[in-house]
C-alpha positions, -999 to 999 in steps of 0.1 A, spaced: 701 -117 46 682 -113 78 671 -79 68 657 -91 34 637 -119 50 625 -95 77 614 -70 51 595 -98 31 577 -109 63 567 -74 71 554 -69 36 534 -101 38 519 -91 71 510 -57 59 494 -69 27 473 -95 46 463 -69 71 450 -47 44 428 -74 30 392 -72 41 365 -98 39 342 -91 9 310 -74 18 280 -97 23 259 -102 -8 229 -80 -13 197 -99 -10 160 -88 -11 161 -86 27 191 -64 30 182 -31 46 190 1 27 185 37 34 172 61 7 168 99 9 138 112 -10 128 149 -7 150 153 23 135 124 42 155 93 51 136 60 45 148 26 57 135 -3 36 143 -37 23 163 -39 -9 133 -56 -26 111 -25 -19 119 3 -44 126 38 -31 98 62 -42 106 90 -67 85 115 -47 77 116 -10 54 138 11 54 129 48 21 120 64 31 100 96 -5 91 106 -23 60 118 -47 46 92 -71 16 92 -75 -8 63 -108 -6 44 -102 -41 28 -74 -67 27 -52 -47 3 -20 -59 -12 12 -42 0 34 -39 -31 71 -34 -37 65 -4 -60 38 23 -59 18 7 -87 3 -26 -96 34 -38 -115 53 -46 -83 54 -78 -63 31 -84 -33 50 -82 0 20 -90 23 -16 -82 28 -33 -57 51 -58 -71 76 -92 -56 70 -100 -30 97 -66 -33 113 -44 -2 120 -12 5 102 11 35 98 13 57 68 48 73 64 38 94 34 23 98 0 43 89 -30 38 91 -68 3 82 -81 -10 92 -46 -1 57 -33 6 54 4 40 44 18 33 21 48 50 8 79 42 -14 109 50 13 135 53 51 136 84 64 118 94 27 112 108 8 83 90 12 49 74 -21 42 58 -12 9 30 7 -9 -8 5 -10 -34 21 -33 -48 54 -20 -83 40 -14 -71 10 6 -71 29 39 -85 58 58 -73 79 87 -81 60 120 -101 90 132 -124 89 101 -127 51 100 -161 47 117 -177 75 97 -164 61 65 -178 26 72 -212 40 82 -214 62 50 -204 32 28 -233 10 39 -259 2 12 -290 23 14 -324 6 14 -342 8 -18 -375 25 -20 -403 3 -32 -411 13 -67 -448 22 -69 -469 6 -95 -494 27 -116 -523 8 -131 -552 21 -153 -583 3 -163 -583 -7 -200 -618 -20 -203 -637 -47 -185 -616 -66 -160 -583 -57 -178 -558 -32 -167 -524 -19 -178 -497 -14 -151 -462 0 -150 -437 9 -123 -424 44 -118 -388 34 -128 -398 21 -163 -419 33 -192 -431 -2 -201 -468 -9 -196 -479 -45 -190 -514 -56 -198 -532 -77 -172 
C-alpha cells in the first residue's frame, strides 16, 4: 500500500511540475521580431511587418509634422507624429516607397511615413532653401492710345484689354 500511495504522489508531483504558466496575452505593445528580406526587425505587435524591405540606415529630418503609421499606407493607425525639422532614423524603404522609421540607429521599428515626409539630414538645408517661394515678377502693363484722353491697357500675362 505504501508503494501505491508513493507512486500516486510521484505522479502528482511530476504532472504539476510539467504544468507551465500560460504565456502572457499578446497586446499591441508586445514586442515581436520579423524577418523581411533577410533583415531582422523588432517592432510592436500593433505595427505590421513590411512585405518588402531595403535597408537604408540613415539619419533623416522631417520636412513637416508627418503621421507615423502602423502600416506603409494611409489605411493604418497613427502611432505618433514627427516633429517638424527634427531628426529621426530611417531603417529602410518598404512597399510603396514608404520609409520604415526608428528613434535611434538600428533601433526598434516604430512605424512608417510617406516618402516625401523626410529628407536625408545632409540634404535638409539645401532642400529647405530650394523650396522657398520665389518672388513674382511684376507683370508689365502695355497701354495704347485709343483716341483723345482714352487708352486701352493689358498686362503681359493676359490677353484682355481694358479701356480707360
